C-alpha positions in Angstrom: 0.1 0.2 0.0 1.4 3.0 -0.8 2.5 5.4 2.2 3.1 9.3 2.2 5.7 10.8 4.2 6.7 14.6 4.0 10.6 15.0 4.2 12.8 18.6 4.7 14.5 20.4 2.2 18.0 21.3 4.2 21.5 22.2 2.5 25.2 22.0 3.1 27.4 24.5 1.1 26.2 24.9 -2.6 24.1 21.9 -2.3 20.8 21.2 -1.8 19.3 17.9 0.5 16.4 15.8 0.5 15.9 14.3 4.1 14.1 10.6 3.4 11.9 8.9 6.7 14.3 6.5 8.7 10.8 3.9 7.9 12.2 4.9 3.8 15.5 4.1 4.4 15.7 1.0 6.3 13.1 -0.8 4.3 14.7 0.0 1.0 17.9 -1.0 3.3 19.6 2.2 2.1 22.7 2.9 4.0 25.5 6.2 3.6 26.7 6.7 -0.1 24.1 5.1 -1.6 23.5 6.6 -5.2 19.5 7.1 -6.1 17.9 7.6 -9.2 15.9 10.6 -9.7 13.0 10.7 -12.3 12.2 14.5 -13.0 8.4 14.8 -14.6 5.9 17.7 -14.7 3.6 16.2 -12.3 6.2 15.2 -10.0 9.8 13.6 -8.6 10.1 9.7 -8.8 13.3 7.9 -7.0 12.5 4.5 -8.7 13.1 1.4 -6.0 12.1 -2.0 -5.8 10.9 -3.6 -3.2 12.4 -4.5 -0.2 16.2 -3.7 -2.4 17.5 -0.2 -4.0 18.7 -0.3 -7.4 22.1 1.0 -6.7 
């Protein structure tokens, strides 16, 4: 079932950072340094991940 999370956009130096909620990070086994694909469409931003494992 889809869930909705509110995320925070913050900055570090000249970069913007999206902070993901811990349940999302844990649910997809993400760790510091993982790289994710981001797809930008007219109707939103998508980060496609497989169920339970990330596409890294």
